[in-house]
mmCIF file of the N, C-alpha and C atoms, coordinates in Angstrom:
data_MODEL
# 
_entry.id   MODEL 
# 
loop_
_atom_site.group_PDB 
_atom_site.id 
_atom_site.type_symbol 
_atom_site.label_atom_id 
_atom_site.label_alt_id 
_atom_site.label_comp_id 
_atom_site.label_asym_id 
_atom_site.label_entity_id 
_atom_site.label_seq_id 
_atom_site.pdbx_PDB_ins_code 
_atom_site.Cartn_x 
_atom_site.Cartn_y 
_atom_site.Cartn_z 
_atom_site.occupancy 
_atom_site.B_iso_or_equiv 
_atom_site.pdbx_formal_charge 
_atom_site.auth_seq_id 
_atom_site.auth_comp_id 
_atom_site.auth_asym_id 
_atom_site.auth_atom_id 
_atom_site.pdbx_PDB_model_num 
ATOM 1   N N  . MET A 1 1  ? 0.826   -1.196 0.000  1.00 0.00 ? 1  MET A N  1 
ATOM 2   C CA . MET A 1 1  ? 0.000   0.000  0.000  1.00 0.00 ? 1  MET A CA 1 
ATOM 3   C C  . MET A 1 1  ? 0.872   1.262  0.000  1.00 0.00 ? 1  MET A C  1 
ATOM 4   N N  . LEU A 1 2  ? 2.052   1.179  0.605  1.00 0.00 ? 2  LEU A N  1 
ATOM 5   C CA . LEU A 1 2  ? 2.914   2.363  0.674  1.00 0.00 ? 2  LEU A CA 1 
ATOM 6   C C  . LEU A 1 2  ? 3.304   2.858  -0.707 1.00 0.00 ? 2  LEU A C  1 
ATOM 7   N N  . LYS A 1 3  ? 3.616   1.939  -1.604 1.00 0.00 ? 3  LYS A N  1 
ATOM 8   C CA . LYS A 1 3  ? 4.017   2.349  -2.951 1.00 0.00 ? 3  LYS A CA 1 
ATOM 9   C C  . LYS A 1 3  ? 2.864   3.018  -3.691 1.00 0.00 ? 3  LYS A C  1 
ATOM 10  N N  . GLU A 1 4  ? 1.670   2.518  -3.476 1.00 0.00 ? 4  GLU A N  1 
ATOM 11  C CA . GLU A 1 4  ? 0.496   3.112  -4.122 1.00 0.00 ? 4  GLU A CA 1 
ATOM 12  C C  . GLU A 1 4  ? 0.247   4.522  -3.603 1.00 0.00 ? 4  GLU A C  1 
ATOM 13  N N  . LEU A 1 5  ? 0.389   4.693  -2.284 1.00 0.00 ? 5  LEU A N  1 
ATOM 14  C CA . LEU A 1 5  ? 0.203   6.022  -1.698 1.00 0.00 ? 5  LEU A CA 1 
ATOM 15  C C  . LEU A 1 5  ? 1.263   6.988  -2.196 1.00 0.00 ? 5  LEU A C  1 
ATOM 16  N N  . GLN A 1 6  ? 2.491   6.511  -2.339 1.00 0.00 ? 6  GLN A N  1 
ATOM 17  C CA . GLN A 1 6  ? 3.556   7.365  -2.868 1.00 0.00 ? 6  GLN A CA 1 
ATOM 18  C C  . GLN A 1 6  ? 3.308   7.685  -4.339 1.00 0.00 ? 6  GLN A C  1 
ATOM 19  N N  . ALA A 1 7  ? 2.756   6.735  -5.083 1.00 0.00 ? 7  ALA A N  1 
ATOM 20  C CA . ALA A 1 7  ? 2.426   6.988  -6.487 1.00 0.00 ? 7  ALA A CA 1 
ATOM 21  C C  . ALA A 1 7  ? 1.344   8.053  -6.614 1.00 0.00 ? 7  ALA A C  1 
ATOM 22  N N  . LEU A 1 8  ? 0.513   8.189  -5.571 1.00 0.00 ? 8  LEU A N  1 
ATOM 23  C CA . LEU A 1 8  ? -0.538  9.211  -5.565 1.00 0.00 ? 8  LEU A CA 1 
ATOM 24  C C  . LEU A 1 8  ? -0.011  10.571 -5.109 1.00 0.00 ? 8  LEU A C  1 
ATOM 25  N N  . GLY A 1 9  ? 1.281   10.632 -4.739 1.00 0.00 ? 9  GLY A N  1 
ATOM 26  C CA . GLY A 1 9  ? 1.879   11.918 -4.421 1.00 0.00 ? 9  GLY A CA 1 
ATOM 27  C C  . GLY A 1 9  ? 2.308   12.125 -2.980 1.00 0.00 ? 9  GLY A C  1 
ATOM 28  N N  . LEU A 1 10 ? 2.085   11.137 -2.111 1.00 0.00 ? 10 LEU A N  1 
ATOM 29  C CA . LEU A 1 10 ? 2.511   11.295 -0.728 1.00 0.00 ? 10 LEU A CA 1 
ATOM 30  C C  . LEU A 1 10 ? 3.997   10.975 -0.591 1.00 0.00 ? 10 LEU A C  1 
ATOM 31  N N  . GLN A 1 11 ? 4.662   11.681 0.303  1.00 0.00 ? 11 GLN A N  1 
ATOM 32  C CA . GLN A 1 11 ? 6.046   11.362 0.635  1.00 0.00 ? 11 GLN A CA 1 
ATOM 33  C C  . GLN A 1 11 ? 6.060   10.066 1.447  1.00 0.00 ? 11 GLN A C  1 
ATOM 34  N N  . LYS A 1 12 ? 7.232   9.450  1.584  1.00 0.00 ? 12 LYS A N  1 
ATOM 35  C CA . LYS A 1 12 ? 7.332   8.157  2.266  1.00 0.00 ? 12 LYS A CA 1 
ATOM 36  C C  . LYS A 1 12 ? 6.770   8.209  3.687  1.00 0.00 ? 12 LYS A C  1 
ATOM 37  N N  . ASN A 1 13 ? 7.194   9.187  4.480  1.00 0.00 ? 13 ASN A N  1 
ATOM 38  C CA . ASN A 1 13 ? 6.697   9.274  5.863  1.00 0.00 ? 13 ASN A CA 1 
ATOM 39  C C  . ASN A 1 13 ? 5.210   9.571  5.904  1.00 0.00 ? 13 ASN A C  1 
ATOM 40  N N  . GLU A 1 14 ? 4.735   10.409 4.997  1.00 0.00 ? 14 GLU A N  1 
ATOM 41  C CA . GLU A 1 14 ? 3.299   10.700 4.933  1.00 0.00 ? 14 GLU A CA 1 
ATOM 42  C C  . GLU A 1 14 ? 2.514   9.440  4.617  1.00 0.00 ? 14 GLU A C  1 
ATOM 43  N N  . ALA A 1 15 ? 3.019   8.643  3.694  1.00 0.00 ? 15 ALA A N  1 
ATOM 44  C CA . ALA A 1 15 ? 2.342   7.398  3.328  1.00 0.00 ? 15 ALA A CA 1 
ATOM 45  C C  . ALA A 1 15 ? 2.303   6.430  4.511  1.00 0.00 ? 15 ALA A C  1 
ATOM 46  N N  . MET A 1 16 ? 3.416   6.335  5.237  1.00 0.00 ? 16 MET A N  1 
ATOM 47  C CA . MET A 1 16 ? 3.467   5.448  6.406  1.00 0.00 ? 16 MET A CA 1 
ATOM 48  C C  . MET A 1 16 ? 2.486   5.910  7.478  1.00 0.00 ? 16 MET A C  1 
ATOM 49  N N  . VAL A 1 17 ? 2.446   7.200  7.729  1.00 0.00 ? 17 VAL A N  1 
ATOM 50  C CA . VAL A 1 17 ? 1.550   7.748  8.749  1.00 0.00 ? 17 VAL A CA 1 
ATOM 51  C C  . VAL A 1 17 ? 0.096   7.599  8.303  1.00 0.00 ? 17 VAL A C  1 
ATOM 52  N N  . TYR A 1 18 ? -0.187  7.877  7.037  1.00 0.00 ? 18 TYR A N  1 
ATOM 53  C CA . TYR A 1 18 ? -1.551  7.731  6.517  1.00 0.00 ? 18 TYR A CA 1 
ATOM 54  C C  . TYR A 1 18 ? -2.033  6.292  6.716  1.00 0.00 ? 18 TYR A C  1 
ATOM 55  N N  . GLU A 1 19 ? -1.196  5.336  6.360  1.00 0.00 ? 19 GLU A N  1 
ATOM 56  C CA . GLU A 1 19 ? -1.557  3.932  6.502  1.00 0.00 ? 19 GLU A CA 1 
ATOM 57  C C  . GLU A 1 19 ? -1.786  3.568  7.975  1.00 0.00 ? 19 GLU A C  1 
ATOM 58  N N  . ALA A 1 20 ? -0.969  4.097  8.879  1.00 0.00 ? 20 ALA A N  1 
ATOM 59  C CA . ALA A 1 20 ? -1.128  3.821  10.307 1.00 0.00 ? 20 ALA A CA 1 
ATOM 60  C C  . ALA A 1 20 ? -2.449  4.380  10.832 1.00 0.00 ? 20 ALA A C  1 
ATOM 61  N N  . VAL A 1 21 ? -2.792  5.595  10.409 1.00 0.00 ? 21 VAL A N  1 
ATOM 62  C CA . VAL A 1 21 ? -4.066  6.183  10.840 1.00 0.00 ? 21 VAL A CA 1 
ATOM 63  C C  . VAL A 1 21 ? -5.230  5.383  10.258 1.00 0.00 ? 21 VAL A C  1 
ATOM 64  N N  . LEU A 1 22 ? -5.092  4.963  9.020  1.00 0.00 ? 22 LEU A N  1 
ATOM 65  C CA . LEU A 1 22 ? -6.138  4.164  8.380  1.00 0.00 ? 22 LEU A CA 1 
ATOM 66  C C  . LEU A 1 22 ? -6.365  2.854  9.128  1.00 0.00 ? 22 LEU A C  1 
ATOM 67  N N  . LYS A 1 23 ? -5.297  2.181  9.510  1.00 0.00 ? 23 LYS A N  1 
ATOM 68  C CA . LYS A 1 23 ? -5.407  0.892  10.186 1.00 0.00 ? 23 LYS A CA 1 
ATOM 69  C C  . LYS A 1 23 ? -5.906  1.016  11.628 1.00 0.00 ? 23 LYS A C  1 
ATOM 70  N N  . ASN A 1 24 ? -5.578  2.126  12.286 1.00 0.00 ? 24 ASN A N  1 
ATOM 71  C CA . ASN A 1 24 ? -5.893  2.260  13.709 1.00 0.00 ? 24 ASN A CA 1 
ATOM 72  C C  . ASN A 1 24 ? -7.116  3.103  13.990 1.00 0.00 ? 24 ASN A C  1 
ATOM 73  N N  . GLY A 1 25 ? -7.749  3.621  12.956 1.00 0.00 ? 25 GLY A N  1 
ATOM 74  C CA . GLY A 1 25 ? -8.924  4.453  13.171 1.00 0.00 ? 25 GLY A CA 1 
ATOM 75  C C  . GLY A 1 25 ? -8.541  5.736  13.876 1.00 0.00 ? 25 GLY A C  1 
ATOM 76  N N  . PRO A 1 26 ? -9.480  6.442  14.468 1.00 0.00 ? 26 PRO A N  1 
ATOM 77  C CA . PRO A 1 26 ? -9.109  7.649  15.201 1.00 0.00 ? 26 PRO A CA 1 
ATOM 78  C C  . PRO A 1 26 ? -8.091  7.294  16.282 1.00 0.00 ? 26 PRO A C  1 
ATOM 79  N N  . CYS A 1 27 ? -6.954  7.981  16.253 1.00 0.00 ? 27 CYS A N  1 
ATOM 80  C CA . CYS A 1 27 ? -5.898  7.651  17.203 1.00 0.00 ? 27 CYS A CA 1 
ATOM 81  C C  . CYS A 1 27 ? -5.051  8.868  17.519 1.00 0.00 ? 27 CYS A C  1 
ATOM 82  N N  . ARG A 1 28 ? -4.280  8.748  18.582 1.00 0.00 ? 28 ARG A N  1 
ATOM 83  C CA . ARG A 1 28 ? -3.372  9.804  18.989 1.00 0.00 ? 28 ARG A CA 1 
ATOM 84  C C  . ARG A 1 28 ? -2.051  9.661  18.243 1.00 0.00 ? 28 ARG A C  1 
ATOM 85  N N  . ALA A 1 29 ? -1.316  10.743 18.159 1.00 0.00 ? 29 ALA A N  1 
ATOM 86  C CA . ALA A 1 29 ? -0.014  10.717 17.508 1.00 0.00 ? 29 ALA A CA 1 
ATOM 87  C C  . ALA A 1 29 ? 0.927   9.757  18.220 1.00 0.00 ? 29 ALA A C  1 
ATOM 88  N N  . ALA A 1 30 ? 0.807   9.652  19.537 1.00 0.00 ? 30 ALA A N  1 
ATOM 89  C CA . ALA A 1 30 ? 1.677   8.756  20.308 1.00 0.00 ? 30 ALA A CA 1 
ATOM 90  C C  . ALA A 1 30 ? 1.559   7.311  19.836 1.00 0.00 ? 30 ALA A C  1 
ATOM 91  N N  . LEU A 1 31 ? 0.356   6.886  19.483 1.00 0.00 ? 31 LEU A N  1 
ATOM 92  C CA . LEU A 1 31 ? 0.172   5.526  18.985 1.00 0.00 ? 31 LEU A CA 1 
ATOM 93  C C  . LEU A 1 31 ? 0.896   5.342  17.656 1.00 0.00 ? 31 LEU A C  1 
ATOM 94  N N  . ILE A 1 32 ? 0.795   6.332  16.787 1.00 0.00 ? 32 ILE A N  1 
ATOM 95  C CA . ILE A 1 32 ? 1.455   6.248  15.482 1.00 0.00 ? 32 ILE A CA 1 
ATOM 96  C C  . ILE A 1 32 ? 2.971   6.210  15.668 1.00 0.00 ? 32 ILE A C  1 
ATOM 97  N N  . ILE A 1 33 ? 3.477   7.047  16.560 1.00 0.00 ? 33 ILE A N  1 
ATOM 98  C CA . ILE A 1 33 ? 4.919   7.083  16.825 1.00 0.00 ? 33 ILE A CA 1 
ATOM 99  C C  . ILE A 1 33 ? 5.383   5.711  17.309 1.00 0.00 ? 33 ILE A C  1 
ATOM 100 N N  . THR A 1 34 ? 4.632   5.107  18.202 1.00 0.00 ? 34 THR A N  1 
ATOM 101 C CA . THR A 1 34 ? 4.992   3.793  18.737 1.00 0.00 ? 34 THR A CA 1 
ATOM 102 C C  . THR A 1 34 ? 4.923   2.722  17.662 1.00 0.00 ? 34 THR A C  1 
ATOM 103 N N  . LYS A 1 35 ? 3.859   2.725  16.888 1.00 0.00 ? 35 LYS A N  1 
ATOM 104 C CA . LYS A 1 35 ? 3.676   1.693  15.856 1.00 0.00 ? 35 LYS A CA 1 
ATOM 105 C C  . LYS A 1 35 ? 4.738   1.776  14.769 1.00 0.00 ? 35 LYS A C  1 
ATOM 106 N N  . LEU A 1 36 ? 5.106   2.992  14.377 1.00 0.00 ? 36 LEU A N  1 
ATOM 107 C CA . LEU A 1 36 ? 6.029   3.155  13.253 1.00 0.00 ? 36 LEU A CA 1 
ATOM 108 C C  . LEU A 1 36 ? 7.487   3.263  13.674 1.00 0.00 ? 36 LEU A C  1 
ATOM 109 N N  . ALA A 1 37 ? 7.732   3.522  14.936 1.00 0.00 ? 37 ALA A N  1 
ATOM 110 C CA . ALA A 1 37 ? 9.100   3.716  15.431 1.00 0.00 ? 37 ALA A CA 1 
ATOM 111 C C  . ALA A 1 37 ? 9.811   4.822  14.652 1.00 0.00 ? 37 ALA A C  1 
ATOM 112 N N  . LEU A 1 38 ? 9.062   5.849  14.288 1.00 0.00 ? 38 LEU A N  1 
ATOM 113 C CA . LEU A 1 38 ? 9.626   7.037  13.653 1.00 0.00 ? 38 LEU A CA 1 
ATOM 114 C C  . LEU A 1 38 ? 9.801   8.106  14.719 1.00 0.00 ? 38 LEU A C  1 
ATOM 115 N N  . HIS A 1 39 ? 10.751  9.002  14.494 1.00 0.00 ? 39 HIS A N  1 
ATOM 116 C CA . HIS A 1 39 ? 10.935  10.107 15.430 1.00 0.00 ? 39 HIS A CA 1 
ATOM 117 C C  . HIS A 1 39 ? 9.656   10.930 15.458 1.00 0.00 ? 39 HIS A C  1 
ATOM 118 N N  . ARG A 1 40 ? 9.326   11.404 16.641 1.00 0.00 ? 40 ARG A N  1 
ATOM 119 C CA . ARG A 1 40 ? 8.055   12.130 16.816 1.00 0.00 ? 40 ARG A CA 1 
ATOM 120 C C  . ARG A 1 40 ? 7.956   13.340 15.900 1.00 0.00 ? 40 ARG A C  1 
ATOM 121 N N  . ASN A 1 41 ? 9.060   14.042 15.658 1.00 0.00 ? 41 ASN A N  1 
ATOM 122 C CA . ASN A 1 41 ? 9.015   15.207 14.772 1.00 0.00 ? 41 ASN A CA 1 
ATOM 123 C C  . ASN A 1 41 ? 8.609   14.821 13.356 1.00 0.00 ? 41 ASN A C  1 
ATOM 124 N N  . LEU A 1 42 ? 9.088   13.673 12.886 1.00 0.00 ? 42 LEU A N  1 
ATOM 125 C CA . LEU A 1 42 ? 8.729   13.207 11.548 1.00 0.00 ? 42 LEU A CA 1 
ATOM 126 C C  . LEU A 1 42 ? 7.248   12.862 11.464 1.00 0.00 ? 42 LEU A C  1 
ATOM 127 N N  . VAL A 1 43 ? 6.733   12.246 12.521 1.00 0.00 ? 43 VAL A N  1 
ATOM 128 C CA . VAL A 1 43 ? 5.309   11.886 12.545 1.00 0.00 ? 43 VAL A CA 1 
ATOM 129 C C  . VAL A 1 43 ? 4.440   13.137 12.584 1.00 0.00 ? 43 VAL A C  1 
ATOM 130 N N  . TYR A 1 44 ? 4.795   14.088 13.451 1.00 0.00 ? 44 TYR A N  1 
ATOM 131 C CA . TYR A 1 44 ? 3.997   15.316 13.538 1.00 0.00 ? 44 TYR A CA 1 
ATOM 132 C C  . TYR A 1 44 ? 4.066   16.118 12.242 1.00 0.00 ? 44 TYR A C  1 
ATOM 133 N N  . ARG A 1 45 ? 5.222   16.160 11.605 1.00 0.00 ? 45 ARG A N  1 
ATOM 134 C CA . ARG A 1 45 ? 5.344   16.873 10.334 1.00 0.00 ? 45 ARG A CA 1 
ATOM 135 C C  . ARG A 1 45 ? 4.472   16.212 9.266  1.00 0.00 ? 45 ARG A C  1 
ATOM 136 N N  . ALA A 1 46 ? 4.504   14.885 9.214  1.00 0.00 ? 46 ALA A N  1 
ATOM 137 C CA . ALA A 1 46 ? 3.673   14.161 8.248  1.00 0.00 ? 46 ALA A CA 1 
ATOM 138 C C  . ALA A 1 46 ? 2.191   14.382 8.541  1.00 0.00 ? 46 ALA A C  1 
ATOM 139 N N  . LEU A 1 47 ? 1.810   14.328 9.815  1.00 0.00 ? 47 LEU A N  1 
ATOM 140 C CA . LEU A 1 47 ? 0.409   14.572 10.174 1.00 0.00 ? 47 LEU A CA 1 
ATOM 141 C C  . LEU A 1 47 ? -0.024  15.980 9.788  1.00 0.00 ? 47 LEU A C  1 
ATOM 142 N N  . ASP A 1 48 ? 0.821   16.975 10.053 1.00 0.00 ? 48 ASP A N  1 
ATOM 143 C CA . ASP A 1 48 ? 0.492   18.351 9.673  1.00 0.00 ? 48 ASP A CA 1 
ATOM 144 C C  . ASP A 1 48 ? 0.288   18.467 8.169  1.00 0.00 ? 48 ASP A C  1 
ATOM 145 N N  . ASN A 1 49 ? 1.169   17.835 7.391  1.00 0.00 ? 49 ASN A N  1 
ATOM 146 C CA . ASN A 1 49 ? 1.032   17.877 5.932  1.00 0.00 ? 49 ASN A CA 1 
ATOM 147 C C  . ASN A 1 49 ? -0.249  17.196 5.478  1.00 0.00 ? 49 ASN A C  1 
ATOM 148 N N  . LEU A 1 50 ? -0.554  16.051 6.077  1.00 0.00 ? 50 LEU A N  1 
ATOM 149 C CA . LEU A 1 50 ? -1.776  15.324 5.707  1.00 0.00 ? 50 LEU A CA 1 
ATOM 150 C C  . LEU A 1 50 ? -3.024  16.110 6.078  1.00 0.00 ? 50 LEU A C  1 
ATOM 151 N N  . VAL A 1 51 ? -2.995  16.794 7.199  1.00 0.00 ? 51 VAL A N  1 
ATOM 152 C CA . VAL A 1 51 ? -4.124  17.646 7.598  1.00 0.00 ? 51 VAL A CA 1 
ATOM 153 C C  . VAL A 1 51 ? -4.250  18.815 6.620  1.00 0.00 ? 51 VAL A C  1 
ATOM 154 N N  . ASP A 1 52 ? -3.128  19.448 6.277  1.00 0.00 ? 52 ASP A N  1 
ATOM 155 C CA . ASP A 1 52 ? -3.149  20.577 5.340  1.00 0.00 ? 52 ASP A CA 1 
ATOM 156 C C  . ASP A 1 52 ? -3.703  20.173 3.977  1.00 0.00 ? 52 ASP A C  1 
ATOM 157 N N  . GLU A 1 53 ? -3.396  18.961 3.543  1.00 0.00 ? 53 GLU A N  1 
ATOM 158 C CA . GLU A 1 53 ? -3.877  18.473 2.243  1.00 0.00 ? 53 GLU A CA 1 
ATOM 159 C C  . GLU A 1 53 ? -5.320  17.977 2.301  1.00 0.00 ? 53 GLU A C  1 
ATOM 160 N N  . GLY A 1 54 ? -5.855  17.812 3.519  1.00 0.00 ? 54 GLY A N  1 
ATOM 161 C CA . GLY A 1 54 ? -7.242  17.374 3.669  1.00 0.00 ? 54 GLY A CA 1 
ATOM 162 C C  . GLY A 1 54 ? -7.420  15.868 3.703  1.00 0.00 ? 54 GLY A C  1 
ATOM 163 N N  . TYR A 1 55 ? -6.320  15.115 3.836  1.00 0.00 ? 55 TYR A N  1 
ATOM 164 C CA . TYR A 1 55 ? -6.407  13.655 3.857  1.00 0.00 ? 55 TYR A CA 1 
ATOM 165 C C  . TYR A 1 55 ? -6.680  13.115 5.259  1.00 0.00 ? 55 TYR A C  1 
ATOM 166 N N  . VAL A 1 56 ? -6.350  13.910 6.273  1.00 0.00 ? 56 VAL A N  1 
ATOM 167 C CA . VAL A 1 56 ? -6.533  13.517 7.672  1.00 0.00 ? 56 VAL A CA 1 
ATOM 168 C C  . VAL A 1 56 ? -7.178  14.689 8.398  1.00 0.00 ? 56 VAL A C  1 
ATOM 169 N N  . THR A 1 57 ? -8.060  14.383 9.331  1.00 0.00 ? 57 THR A N  1 
ATOM 170 C CA . THR A 1 57 ? -8.632  15.434 10.166 1.00 0.00 ? 57 THR A CA 1 
ATOM 171 C C  . THR A 1 57 ? -8.070  15.311 11.578 1.00 0.00 ? 57 THR A C  1 
ATOM 172 N N  . LYS A 1 58 ? -8.062  16.440 12.270 1.00 0.00 ? 58 LYS A N  1 
ATOM 173 C CA . LYS A 1 58 ? -7.522  16.514 13.620 1.00 0.00 ? 58 LYS A CA 1 
ATOM 174 C C  . LYS A 1 58 ? -8.619  17.083 14.512 1.00 0.00 ? 58 LYS A C  1 
ATOM 175 N N  . PHE A 1 59 ? -8.861  16.424 15.633 1.00 0.00 ? 59 PHE A N  1 
ATOM 176 C CA . PHE A 1 59 ? -9.881  16.893 16.570 1.00 0.00 ? 59 PHE A CA 1 
ATOM 177 C C  . PHE A 1 59 ? -9.430  16.553 17.986 1.00 0.00 ? 59 PHE A C  1 
ATOM 178 N N  . THR A 1 60 ? -10.029 17.222 18.961 1.00 0.00 ? 60 THR A N  1 
ATOM 179 C CA . THR A 1 60 ? -9.672  16.931 20.353 1.00 0.00 ? 60 THR A CA 1 
ATOM 180 C C  . THR A 1 60 ? -10.737 16.057 20.999 1.00 0.00 ? 60 THR A C  1 
ATOM 181 N N  . GLN A 1 61 ? -10.256 15.166 21.832 1.00 0.00 ? 61 GLN A N  1 
ATOM 182 C CA . GLN A 1 61 ? -11.140 14.318 22.619 1.00 0.00 ? 61 GLN A CA 1 
ATOM 183 C C  . GLN A 1 61 ? -10.531 14.247 24.013 1.00 0.00 ? 61 GLN A C  1 
ATOM 184 N N  . ASN A 1 62 ? -11.253 14.753 24.977 1.00 0.00 ? 62 ASN A N  1 
ATOM 185 C CA . ASN A 1 62 ? -10.757 14.840 26.353 1.00 0.00 ? 62 ASN A CA 1 
ATOM 186 C C  . ASN A 1 62 ? -9.437  15.610 26.428 1.00 0.00 ? 62 ASN A C  1 
ATOM 187 N N  . GLY A 1 63 ? -9.327  16.640 25.617 1.00 0.00 ? 63 GLY A N  1 
ATOM 188 C CA . GLY A 1 63 ? -8.146  17.490 25.638 1.00 0.00 ? 63 GLY A CA 1 
ATOM 189 C C  . GLY A 1 63 ? -6.929  16.930 24.927 1.00 0.00 ? 63 GLY A C  1 
ATOM 190 N N  . VAL A 1 64 ? -7.088  15.834 24.194 1.00 0.00 ? 64 VAL A N  1 
ATOM 191 C CA . VAL A 1 64 ? -5.971  15.204 23.483 1.00 0.00 ? 64 VAL A CA 1 
ATOM 192 C C  . VAL A 1 64 ? -6.288  15.194 21.993 1.00 0.00 ? 64 VAL A C  1 
ATOM 193 N N  . TRP A 1 65 ? -5.292  15.605 21.177 1.00 0.00 ? 65 TRP A N  1 
ATOM 194 C CA . TRP A 1 65 ? -5.496  15.592 19.733 1.00 0.00 ? 65 TRP A CA 1 
ATOM 195 C C  . TRP A 1 65 ? -5.618  14.162 19.231 1.00 0.00 ? 65 TRP A C  1 
ATOM 196 N N  . GLN A 1 66 ? -6.602  13.938 18.380 1.00 0.00 ? 66 GLN A N  1 
ATOM 197 C CA . GLN A 1 66 ? -6.836  12.658 17.717 1.00 0.00 ? 66 GLN A CA 1 
ATOM 198 C C  . GLN A 1 66 ? -6.786  12.905 16.211 1.00 0.00 ? 66 GLN A C  1 
ATOM 199 N N  . PHE A 1 67 ? -6.407  11.888 15.476 1.00 0.00 ? 67 PHE A N  1 
ATOM 200 C CA . PHE A 1 67 ? -6.310  11.997 14.020 1.00 0.00 ? 67 PHE A CA 1 
ATOM 201 C C  . PHE A 1 67 ? -7.099  10.869 13.387 1.00 0.00 ? 67 PHE A C  1 
ATOM 202 N N  . GLN A 1 68 ? -7.792  11.194 12.299 1.00 0.00 ? 68 GLN A N  1 
ATOM 203 C CA . GLN A 1 68 ? -8.522  10.168 11.564 1.00 0.00 ? 68 GLN A CA 1 
ATOM 204 C C  . GLN A 1 68 ? -8.514  10.511 10.083 1.00 0.00 ? 68 GLN A C  1 
ATOM 205 N N  . ILE A 1 69 ? -8.706  9.499  9.294  1.00 0.00 ? 69 ILE A N  1 
ATOM 206 C CA . ILE A 1 69 ? -8.712  9.641  7.831  1.00 0.00 ? 69 ILE A CA 1 
ATOM 207 C C  . ILE A 1 69 ? -10.004 10.337 7.410  1.00 0.00 ? 69 ILE A C  1 
ATOM 208 N N  . THR A 1 70 ? -9.878  11.257 6.471  1.00 0.00 ? 70 THR A N  1 
ATOM 209 C CA . THR A 1 70 ? -11.080 11.825 5.855  1.00 0.00 ? 70 THR A CA 1 
ATOM 210 C C  . THR A 1 70 ? -11.508 10.844 4.760  1.00 0.00 ? 70 THR A C  1 
ATOM 211 N N  . ASP A 1 71 ? -12.282 11.276 3.847  1.00 0.00 ? 71 ASP A N  1 
ATOM 212 C CA . ASP A 1 71 ? -12.736 10.425 2.751  1.00 0.00 ? 71 ASP A CA 1 
ATOM 213 C C  . ASP A 1 71 ? -11.526 9.922  1.942  1.00 0.00 ? 71 ASP A C  1 
ATOM 214 N N  . PRO A 1 72 ? -11.289 8.619  1.888  1.00 0.00 ? 72 PRO A N  1 
ATOM 215 C CA . PRO A 1 72 ? -10.123 8.092  1.153  1.00 0.00 ? 72 PRO A CA 1 
ATOM 216 C C  . PRO A 1 72 ? -10.141 8.453  -0.341 1.00 0.00 ? 72 PRO A C  1 
ATOM 217 N N  . HIS A 1 73 ? -11.293 8.749  -0.865 1.00 0.00 ? 73 HIS A N  1 
ATOM 218 C CA . HIS A 1 73 ? -11.373 9.119  -2.281 1.00 0.00 ? 73 HIS A CA 1 
ATOM 219 C C  . HIS A 1 73 ? -10.706 10.456 -2.564 1.00 0.00 ? 73 HIS A C  1 
ATOM 220 N N  . MET A 1 74 ? -10.442 11.235 -1.492 1.00 0.00 ? 74 MET A N  1 
ATOM 221 C CA . MET A 1 74 ? -9.752  12.526 -1.679 1.00 0.00 ? 74 MET A CA 1 
ATOM 222 C C  . MET A 1 74 ? -8.380  12.320 -2.298 1.00 0.00 ? 74 MET A C  1 
ATOM 223 N N  . LEU A 1 75 ? -7.736  11.219 -1.967 1.00 0.00 ? 75 LEU A N  1 
ATOM 224 C CA . LEU A 1 75 ? -6.424  10.937 -2.541 1.00 0.00 ? 75 LEU A CA 1 
ATOM 225 C C  . LEU A 1 75 ? -6.498  10.822 -4.064 1.00 0.00 ? 75 LEU A C  1 
ATOM 226 N N  . LEU A 1 76 ? -7.570  10.215 -4.535 1.00 0.00 ? 76 LEU A N  1 
ATOM 227 C CA . LEU A 1 76 ? -7.714  10.010 -5.973 1.00 0.00 ? 76 LEU A CA 1 
ATOM 228 C C  . LEU A 1 76 ? -8.117  11.266 -6.717 1.00 0.00 ? 76 LEU A C  1 
ATOM 229 N N  . THR A 1 77 ? -8.878  12.126 -6.050 1.00 0.00 ? 77 THR A N  1 
ATOM 230 C CA . THR A 1 77 ? -9.359  13.315 -6.732 1.00 0.00 ? 77 THR A CA 1 
ATOM 231 C C  . THR A 1 77 ? -8.324  14.428 -6.742 1.00 0.00 ? 77 THR A C  1 
ATOM 232 N N  . ASN A 1 78 ? -7.387  14.409 -5.778 1.00 0.00 ? 78 ASN A N  1 
ATOM 233 C CA . ASN A 1 78 ? -6.355  15.447 -5.741 1.00 0.00 ? 78 ASN A CA 1 
ATOM 234 C C  . ASN A 1 78 ? -5.222  15.014 -6.627 1.00 0.00 ? 78 ASN A C  1 
# 
């Protein structure tokens, strides 16, 4: 799936983070950092880029930021 996401224009770290959010549903950045074993700065940068592009949404739940995938078809239309 990573190669397909990169073919759609995502950078490697963005593709890894996107896939992690997709597999884990709404989740905290800490879970993604743990699952991917990427430096936290790389994960947060990828999440910020994905949010800016509209592929991931960010919301708070009990005062903690959560991330979830928006409509997956957005990748194909952009």
